N, C-alpha and C positions, 0 to 999 in steps of 0.2 A: 447490526454488527457492531459488534463489543471495539474493534480495533480502528473504527470511524470517531471514537471519542479522543483518540490519539493524536499527533503530530500528523499521520494521514489524512486523516480527517481535516484537518488545519492548513494542509496542503493545498487540498483537492479543492476549502473551500477560495483560497488564495487564488487558485486558475481559473476559477469562474471570472474574476477581476482581473486576470489577466489583462496588461498592458500593448499586447500581440498575439500573434499565433506563437511566434516563437517563445514568449514568454506562459503563456499556456501550456505547451508542452515539456519548458524546463521544469515547470511548478509542479505538472502531472506526472513527471521522471523523479524528481526529488520526492513525489510522496508513494510512488513505483520502491523507491530505495526506502523509505521507512519502514514499508512494508515487510522488506526481506529483516531493517533492523528486529522486529516485533517479531520474527521466526528465531530468532539468534535469543532473544529474552524468553521465549519461550521453551528453548530448549534449555538455555539455564535453571528456568524456575523447576523445570524437569530434575535434572541433574544435582539443586539442592534440596530436591524431594520436597520441592512446595507445591508440585502440580503434577497429579499423575498421569500414567503414561495413555488413558483413554479419556480423560480429559484435554490433554493437548492435542491429541488425532483431532477431535473436531474444532478448536478452535484452529491447527495446522489448515484444516480446511476451507475454515472463513478466509484465512491470508491469503491461501492459496487463489480461492474462488477473486478475490478483491485485486491480488495481484495481475492477474489474465485479466479482470476490467480494466487495471489502469493502462497495461499493455494493449489494450485493440484501443484506449483512448489515444496514446502517444503513438499508435500505427496509422490510426485514420487521420491525426490530426497532420501527421508528416505528410502523407500523400495527399492530403488538400494544401499543405505549404507551397508544394513545389509547381 
């Protein structure tokens, strides 16, 4: 997945070395926010004519999948945190 090489991946790596469950949740939440930012950058690339609509659809699908995974990780960690 191309997105993992960005700050999304860096934050997921940071989460693996979290100092607490709350820190783990926070770092994964930051990764989720970074993935959402990636979507805005992809839309900007299309608007600037640097990326085709067909190419962005595939990338958006990957980012959406990554966001679902991160969301599931966060929800699971919150449930076990209580």
